[in-house]
N, CA, C and O atoms as CSV, one atom per row, in Angstrom:
chain,resi,resn,atom,element,x,y,z
A,1,MET,N,N,1.034,-1.210,0.164
A,1,MET,CA,C,-0.552,-0.120,-0.150
A,1,MET,C,C,0.316,0.659,0.010
A,1,MET,O,O,0.829,0.371,1.091
A,2,THR,N,N,1.250,2.247,-0.805
A,2,THR,CA,C,1.017,3.119,-0.655
A,2,THR,C,C,0.465,4.475,-0.142
A,2,THR,O,O,-0.361,5.108,-0.799
A,3,THR,N,N,1.076,5.019,1.375
A,3,THR,CA,C,0.312,6.420,1.232
A,3,THR,C,C,0.548,7.834,1.159
A,3,THR,O,O,1.515,8.449,1.608
A,4,THR,N,N,-1.077,8.558,0.150
A,4,THR,CA,C,-0.566,9.700,0.033
A,4,THR,C,C,-1.110,10.398,1.992
A,4,THR,O,O,-2.081,9.995,2.632
A,5,VAL,N,N,-0.434,11.110,2.290
A,5,VAL,CA,C,-0.275,12.030,3.460
A,5,VAL,C,C,-1.190,13.482,2.387
A,5,VAL,O,O,-1.261,13.471,1.158
A,6,SER,N,N,-1.752,14.539,3.276
A,6,SER,CA,C,-3.158,15.305,2.425
A,6,SER,C,C,-2.111,16.090,3.054
A,6,SER,O,O,-1.478,15.337,3.793
A,7,VAL,N,N,-1.438,17.816,3.101
A,7,VAL,CA,C,-1.382,18.241,3.578
A,7,VAL,C,C,-1.046,19.737,3.226
A,7,VAL,O,O,-0.355,20.261,2.352
A,8,ARG,N,N,-2.119,20.398,4.667
A,8,ARG,CA,C,-3.658,21.725,4.320
A,8,ARG,C,C,-2.593,22.846,5.268
A,8,ARG,O,O,-2.334,22.499,6.420
A,9,ARG,N,N,-2.054,24.064,4.784
A,9,ARG,CA,C,-2.018,25.107,6.182
A,9,ARG,C,C,-3.052,26.773,5.523
A,9,ARG,O,O,-3.478,27.455,4.591
A,10,ARG,N,N,-2.853,26.463,7.420
A,10,ARG,CA,C,-3.858,27.175,7.587
A,10,ARG,C,C,-3.557,28.032,8.810
A,10,ARG,O,O,-3.092,27.796,9.924
A,11,GLY,N,N,-4.178,29.551,7.926
A,11,GLY,CA,C,-2.726,30.615,8.664
A,11,GLY,C,C,-1.257,29.585,9.592
A,11,GLY,O,O,-0.705,28.520,9.319
A,12,ASP,N,N,-1.154,30.207,10.294
A,12,ASP,CA,C,0.460,29.787,10.842
A,12,ASP,C,C,0.682,27.685,11.464
A,12,ASP,O,O,1.663,27.090,11.909
A,13,LYS,N,N,-0.508,27.297,11.218
A,13,LYS,CA,C,-0.065,25.423,11.217
A,13,LYS,C,C,-0.926,25.013,10.031
A,13,LYS,O,O,-1.847,25.553,9.417
A,14,ILE,N,N,-0.299,23.888,9.944
A,14,ILE,CA,C,0.551,23.502,9.389
A,14,ILE,C,C,-0.596,21.511,9.358
A,14,ILE,O,O,-0.196,20.553,10.020
A,15,TYR,N,N,-1.296,21.474,8.874
A,15,TYR,CA,C,-2.238,19.565,8.833
A,15,TYR,C,C,-1.665,19.020,8.249
A,15,TYR,O,O,-1.162,19.461,7.215
A,16,PHE,N,N,-1.458,17.431,8.828
A,16,PHE,CA,C,-1.232,16.488,7.903
A,16,PHE,C,C,-1.996,15.483,8.152
A,16,PHE,O,O,-2.371,15.392,9.321
A,17,SER,N,N,-2.414,14.541,7.278
A,17,SER,CA,C,-3.520,13.327,7.268
A,17,SER,C,C,-3.135,12.453,6.621
A,17,SER,O,O,-2.117,12.674,5.965
A,18,ASP,N,N,-3.722,11.212,6.536
A,18,ASP,CA,C,-4.187,10.545,5.691
A,18,ASP,C,C,-5.286,10.213,5.418
A,18,ASP,O,O,-5.236,9.029,5.085
A,19,GLU,N,N,-6.193,10.556,5.370
A,19,GLU,CA,C,-7.619,10.921,5.335
A,19,GLU,C,C,-8.302,9.444,4.521
A,19,GLU,O,O,-8.836,8.986,3.511
A,20,GLY,N,N,-7.854,9.220,5.697
A,20,GLY,CA,C,-9.040,7.388,6.563
A,20,GLY,C,C,-7.887,6.144,4.872
A,20,GLY,O,O,-8.308,4.994,4.747
A,21,ALA,N,N,-7.354,6.331,4.443
A,21,ALA,CA,C,-6.147,5.669,3.578
A,21,ALA,C,C,-6.168,4.639,3.474
A,21,ALA,O,O,-6.685,3.945,2.598
A,22,GLY,N,N,-5.228,4.196,4.952
A,22,GLY,CA,C,-5.155,2.835,5.728
A,22,GLY,C,C,-5.894,1.827,6.308
A,22,GLY,O,O,-5.704,0.617,6.184
A,23,VAL,N,N,-7.265,2.726,7.338
A,23,VAL,CA,C,-8.280,1.808,7.360
A,23,VAL,C,C,-9.274,1.255,6.629
A,23,VAL,O,O,-9.954,0.267,6.907
A,24,GLU,N,N,-9.328,2.141,5.420
A,24,GLU,CA,C,-10.758,1.954,3.803
A,24,GLU,C,C,-9.669,1.087,3.755
A,24,GLU,O,O,-9.845,-0.058,4.171
A,25,ALA,N,N,-8.280,1.503,3.210
A,25,ALA,CA,C,-7.695,0.776,2.446
A,25,ALA,C,C,-8.424,-1.259,2.642
A,25,ALA,O,O,-8.939,-2.006,1.810
A,26,ALA,N,N,-8.109,-1.437,4.037
A,26,ALA,CA,C,-8.272,-2.782,5.166
A,26,ALA,C,C,-8.883,-3.173,5.302
A,26,ALA,O,O,-8.734,-4.328,5.703
A,27,GLY,N,N,-10.773,-2.421,5.040
A,27,GLY,CA,C,-11.655,-2.554,5.081
A,27,GLY,C,C,-12.453,-2.637,6.524
A,27,GLY,O,O,-13.429,-3.381,6.617
A,28,LYS,N,N,-12.085,-1.988,7.446
A,28,LYS,CA,C,-12.299,-1.717,7.845
A,28,LYS,C,C,-12.386,-2.902,9.452
A,28,LYS,O,O,-12.872,-2.360,10.445
A,29,PRO,N,N,-12.057,-3.976,9.564
A,29,PRO,CA,C,-12.986,-5.327,9.519
A,29,PRO,C,C,-12.812,-5.189,11.435
A,29,PRO,O,O,-11.996,-4.544,12.093
A,30,SER,N,N,-14.003,-6.130,11.899
A,30,SER,CA,C,-14.169,-5.985,13.544
A,30,SER,C,C,-13.369,-5.807,13.866
A,30,SER,O,O,-12.382,-6.186,13.236
A,31,GLY,N,N,-13.236,-5.112,15.063
A,31,GLY,CA,C,-12.421,-4.298,15.774
A,31,GLY,C,C,-11.561,-3.745,15.671
A,31,GLY,O,O,-10.651,-3.664,16.496
A,32,TRP,N,N,-11.630,-3.230,14.638
A,32,TRP,CA,C,-10.926,-1.943,13.450
A,32,TRP,C,C,-9.593,-1.005,14.491
A,32,TRP,O,O,-8.395,-0.745,14.603
A,33,TYR,N,N,-11.312,-0.764,15.195
A,33,TYR,CA,C,-10.918,0.801,16.082
A,33,TYR,C,C,-10.188,0.385,16.886
A,33,TYR,O,O,-8.997,0.566,16.633
A,34,ALA,N,N,-10.511,-0.310,18.127
A,34,ALA,CA,C,-8.976,-0.229,19.235
A,34,ALA,C,C,-8.035,-1.384,19.297
A,34,ALA,O,O,-7.801,-2.176,20.210
A,35,VAL,N,N,-7.249,-1.205,17.319
A,35,VAL,CA,C,-6.760,-1.415,16.641
A,35,VAL,C,C,-5.357,-0.639,16.440
A,35,VAL,O,O,-4.215,-0.691,16.897
A,36,ALA,N,N,-6.330,0.355,15.190
A,36,ALA,CA,C,-5.699,1.561,14.531
A,36,ALA,C,C,-5.746,2.057,15.863
A,36,ALA,O,O,-4.554,1.819,16.058
A,37,SER,N,N,-6.090,2.511,16.866
A,37,SER,CA,C,-6.353,3.568,17.664
A,37,SER,C,C,-4.976,3.691,18.735
A,37,SER,O,O,-4.645,4.843,19.014
A,38,ARG,N,N,-4.154,2.544,19.350
A,38,ARG,CA,C,-3.192,1.198,20.180
A,38,ARG,C,C,-2.254,2.091,19.233
A,38,ARG,O,O,-1.610,3.043,19.672
A,39,ILE,N,N,-2.240,1.603,17.609
A,39,ILE,CA,C,-1.011,1.556,17.057
A,39,ILE,C,C,-0.425,2.725,16.812
A,39,ILE,O,O,0.764,3.030,16.901
A,40,VAL,N,N,-1.512,3.465,16.442
A,40,VAL,CA,C,-1.639,5.312,16.784
A,40,VAL,C,C,-1.361,6.294,17.552
A,40,VAL,O,O,-0.768,7.361,17.398
A,41,GLU,N,N,-1.938,5.719,18.507
A,41,GLU,CA,C,-1.457,6.867,19.648
A,41,GLU,C,C,-0.377,6.613,20.605
A,41,GLU,O,O,0.241,7.389,21.334
A,42,GLN,N,N,-0.306,5.552,20.461
A,42,GLN,CA,C,1.067,4.702,21.680
A,42,GLN,C,C,1.498,4.543,20.906
A,42,GLN,O,O,2.341,4.054,21.658
A,43,GLU,N,N,2.012,4.380,19.656
A,43,GLU,CA,C,3.399,3.278,18.955
A,43,GLU,C,C,3.675,4.795,18.190
A,43,GLU,O,O,4.481,5.356,18.933
A,44,PHE,N,N,3.305,5.887,16.810
A,44,PHE,CA,C,3.169,7.291,16.551
A,44,PHE,C,C,2.808,8.493,17.727
A,44,PHE,O,O,3.606,9.424,17.838
A,45,TRP,N,N,2.292,8.475,18.096
A,45,TRP,CA,C,1.681,9.394,19.347
A,45,TRP,C,C,0.885,10.564,17.952
A,45,TRP,O,O,1.229,11.719,17.702
A,46,LEU,N,N,0.193,10.053,17.525
A,46,LEU,CA,C,-0.352,10.107,16.443
A,46,LEU,C,C,-2.896,10.446,16.987
A,46,LEU,O,O,-3.721,9.909,17.726
A,47,GLY,N,N,-2.877,11.401,16.151
A,47,GLY,CA,C,-4.488,11.282,16.994
A,47,GLY,C,C,-4.918,10.212,15.507
A,47,GLY,O,O,-4.289,10.172,14.450
A,48,ILE,N,N,-6.331,9.325,15.919
A,48,ILE,CA,C,-7.120,8.909,15.160
A,48,ILE,C,C,-8.686,9.385,15.314
A,48,ILE,O,O,-8.977,9.629,16.485
A,49,ASN,N,N,-9.692,9.557,14.424
A,49,ASN,CA,C,-10.524,9.787,14.693
A,49,ASN,C,C,-11.359,8.724,14.795
A,49,ASN,O,O,-10.800,7.758,15.313
A,50,ARG,N,N,-12.959,8.469,14.367
A,50,ARG,CA,C,-13.667,7.119,14.647
A,50,ARG,C,C,-13.700,6.577,12.712
A,50,ARG,O,O,-13.768,5.424,12.287
A,51,ARG,N,N,-13.617,7.991,11.828
A,51,ARG,CA,C,-13.892,7.793,10.891
A,51,ARG,C,C,-12.433,6.468,10.017
A,51,ARG,O,O,-12.477,5.775,9.000
A,52,GLY,N,N,-11.220,6.712,11.205
A,52,GLY,CA,C,-9.888,5.782,10.725
A,52,GLY,C,C,-9.143,7.102,9.937
A,52,GLY,O,O,-8.331,6.912,9.032
A,53,VAL,N,N,-9.536,8.480,10.408
A,53,VAL,CA,C,-8.672,9.028,9.716
A,53,VAL,C,C,-7.607,9.885,10.779
A,53,VAL,O,O,-7.915,10.490,11.806
A,54,ILE,N,N,-5.958,9.675,10.022
A,54,ILE,CA,C,-5.135,9.492,10.826
A,54,ILE,C,C,-4.169,11.265,10.555
A,54,ILE,O,O,-3.734,11.719,9.496
A,55,SER,N,N,-4.108,12.030,12.307
A,55,SER,CA,C,-4.243,12.959,11.352
A,55,SER,C,C,-2.667,14.275,12.485
A,55,SER,O,O,-2.073,13.962,13.517
A,56,VAL,N,N,-2.606,14.884,12.111
A,56,VAL,CA,C,-2.140,15.673,13.408
A,56,VAL,C,C,-1.658,17.640,12.541
A,56,VAL,O,O,-1.493,17.929,11.356
A,57,SER,N,N,-1.608,18.251,13.402
A,57,SER,CA,C,-0.839,19.622,12.944
A,57,SER,C,C,-0.021,19.997,14.002
A,57,SER,O,O,-0.080,19.674,15.189
A,58,SER,N,N,0.708,20.686,13.441
A,58,SER,CA,C,2.319,21.624,14.270
A,58,SER,C,C,2.581,23.121,13.754
A,58,SER,O,O,2.336,23.229,12.552
A,59,PRO,N,N,2.944,24.095,14.263
A,59,PRO,CA,C,3.438,25.488,14.035
A,59,PRO,C,C,4.178,24.881,12.667
A,59,PRO,O,O,4.754,23.800,12.552
A,60,VAL,N,N,3.897,26.341,11.272
A,60,VAL,CA,C,4.539,26.516,10.672
A,60,VAL,C,C,5.996,26.323,11.019
A,60,VAL,O,O,6.762,25.370,10.876
A,61,SER,N,N,6.175,27.943,11.691
A,61,SER,CA,C,7.092,28.018,12.543
A,61,SER,C,C,8.483,26.622,13.404
A,61,SER,O,O,9.603,26.749,13.899
A,62,ARG,N,N,7.625,25.537,13.179
A,62,ARG,CA,C,8.723,24.708,13.758
A,62,ARG,C,C,9.599,24.225,12.508
A,62,ARG,O,O,10.313,23.236,12.672
A,63,GLY,N,N,9.587,24.693,11.610
A,63,GLY,CA,C,10.797,24.377,10.239
A,63,GLY,C,C,10.575,22.841,9.741
A,63,GLY,O,O,10.324,21.788,10.327
A,64,ARG,N,N,10.827,23.281,8.120
A,64,ARG,CA,C,10.712,22.508,6.992
A,64,ARG,C,C,11.610,20.935,7.906
A,64,ARG,O,O,11.431,19.748,7.634
A,65,GLU,N,N,12.250,21.342,8.649
A,65,GLU,CA,C,12.456,19.326,8.971
A,65,GLU,C,C,11.386,19.128,9.988
A,65,GLU,O,O,10.309,18.685,9.589
A,66,TRP,N,N,11.459,19.252,10.567
A,66,TRP,CA,C,9.845,19.269,11.654
A,66,TRP,C,C,8.769,18.469,11.004
A,66,TRP,O,O,8.424,17.439,11.583
A,67,LEU,N,N,8.080,18.856,9.671
A,67,LEU,CA,C,7.030,19.484,9.046
A,67,LEU,C,C,7.220,17.439,8.408
A,67,LEU,O,O,6.661,16.355,8.577
A,68,ASP,N,N,8.453,18.080,7.614
A,68,ASP,CA,C,8.577,16.674,6.872
A,68,ASP,C,C,8.561,15.182,7.551
A,68,ASP,O,O,8.069,14.151,7.094
A,69,TYR,N,N,9.204,15.380,8.697
A,69,TYR,CA,C,9.424,14.202,9.625
A,69,TYR,C,C,7.621,13.858,10.249
A,69,TYR,O,O,7.153,12.725,10.135
A,70,LEU,N,N,6.840,14.966,10.852
A,70,LEU,CA,C,5.585,14.477,10.568
A,70,LEU,C,C,4.814,13.970,9.725
A,70,LEU,O,O,4.063,13.013,9.914
A,71,GLU,N,N,4.962,14.608,8.708
A,71,GLU,CA,C,4.482,13.331,6.615
A,71,GLU,C,C,4.433,12.649,7.789
A,71,GLU,O,O,3.709,12.514,8.775
A,72,ARG,N,N,5.956,12.085,7.114
A,72,ARG,CA,C,6.763,10.302,6.842
A,72,ARG,C,C,5.775,9.960,7.962
A,72,ARG,O,O,4.817,9.248,7.657
A,73,ARG,N,N,5.960,10.585,9.807
A,73,ARG,CA,C,5.632,9.576,10.995
A,73,ARG,C,C,4.032,9.741,9.888
A,73,ARG,O,O,4.081,9.060,8.864
A,74,VAL,N,N,3.204,10.278,10.022
A,74,VAL,CA,C,1.626,10.422,9.489
A,74,VAL,C,C,1.942,8.719,8.046
A,74,VAL,O,O,1.218,7.724,8.076
A,75,ALA,N,N,2.922,8.864,7.202
A,75,ALA,CA,C,2.794,7.931,6.295
A,75,ALA,C,C,2.871,6.434,6.749
A,75,ALA,O,O,2.085,5.534,6.456
A,76,GLU,N,N,4.069,6.362,7.583
A,76,GLU,CA,C,3.923,5.165,8.158
A,76,GLU,C,C,2.891,5.226,9.307
A,76,GLU,O,O,1.839,4.743,8.887
A,77,ALA,N,N,2.824,5.461,10.054
A,77,ALA,CA,C,1.042,4.823,10.517
A,77,ALA,C,C,-0.472,4.602,10.166
A,77,ALA,O,O,-1.468,4.279,10.814
A,78,SER,N,N,-0.258,4.857,9.104
A,78,SER,CA,C,-1.416,4.794,7.903
A,78,SER,C,C,-1.140,3.023,7.533
A,78,SER,O,O,-1.912,2.068,7.608
A,79,THR,N,N,0.265,3.113,7.129
A,79,THR,CA,C,0.628,1.773,6.506
A,79,THR,C,C,0.715,0.802,7.659
A,79,THR,O,O,0.043,-0.228,7.718
A,80,ALA,N,N,1.838,1.306,8.842
A,80,ALA,CA,C,1.081,-0.037,9.866
A,80,ALA,C,C,-0.176,-0.111,10.355
A,80,ALA,O,O,-0.340,-1.124,11.034
A,81,VAL,N,N,-1.167,0.620,10.258
A,81,VAL,CA,C,-2.452,-0.132,10.904
A,81,VAL,C,C,-3.063,-0.650,9.757
A,81,VAL,O,O,-3.790,-1.643,9.788
A,82,TYR,N,N,-2.704,0.205,8.397
A,82,TYR,CA,C,-2.928,-1.528,7.123
A,82,TYR,C,C,-2.789,-2.765,8.011
A,82,TYR,O,O,-3.650,-3.521,8.462
A,83,GLU,N,N,-1.111,-2.752,8.161
A,83,GLU,CA,C,-0.598,-3.944,7.905
A,83,GLU,C,C,-1.644,-4.622,8.923
A,83,GLU,O,O,-2.536,-5.351,8.489
A,84,ALA,N,N,-1.486,-4.325,10.430
A,84,ALA,CA,C,-2.527,-4.535,11.502
A,84,ALA,C,C,-4.137,-5.442,10.783
A,84,ALA,O,O,-4.560,-6.546,10.438
A,85,LEU,N,N,-4.569,-3.788,10.933
A,85,LEU,CA,C,-5.800,-4.321,10.225
A,85,LEU,C,C,-5.691,-5.334,9.205
A,85,LEU,O,O,-6.658,-6.051,9.462
A,86,LEU,N,N,-5.160,-5.790,8.296
A,86,LEU,CA,C,-5.441,-6.706,7.504
A,86,LEU,C,C,-4.613,-8.238,8.002
A,86,LEU,O,O,-4.316,-9.089,7.164
A,87,GLU,N,N,-4.345,-8.383,9.349
A,87,GLU,CA,C,-4.339,-9.336,10.137
A,87,GLU,C,C,-5.453,-9.681,10.591
A,87,GLU,O,O,-5.852,-10.834,10.427
A,88,LEU,N,N,-6.001,-8.981,11.090
A,88,LEU,CA,C,-7.526,-8.649,11.539
A,88,LEU,C,C,-8.252,-10.363,11.064
A,88,LEU,O,O,-8.631,-11.422,11.562
A,89,ASP,N,N,-8.156,-9.960,10.320
A,89,ASP,CA,C,-8.779,-10.481,8.990
A,89,ASP,C,C,-8.748,-11.625,8.298
A,89,ASP,O,O,-9.450,-12.028,7.370
A,90,ASP,N,N,-7.181,-12.441,9.284
A,90,ASP,CA,C,-6.746,-13.846,8.401
A,90,ASP,C,C,-7.504,-14.594,9.902
A,90,ASP,O,O,-7.569,-15.818,10.016
């Protein structure tokens, strides 16, 4: 799975989101939210909503290196969730 991360700027903040791609690609098997939220919150320290959208925001002032890091983290979390949810189907 290739994850595309949506990047939006609003004022002095940048918002990163996988738009729910990892969860959607896995098909939301039974128990998906408990598994996905554990991975996203405990392993990646990001947020996930009940629709399966993984996201984080940051002030623009943190700099390009930090913002690139956050973008990668969202993509990595989305992929990790996708892989874990596929295992639920097994």
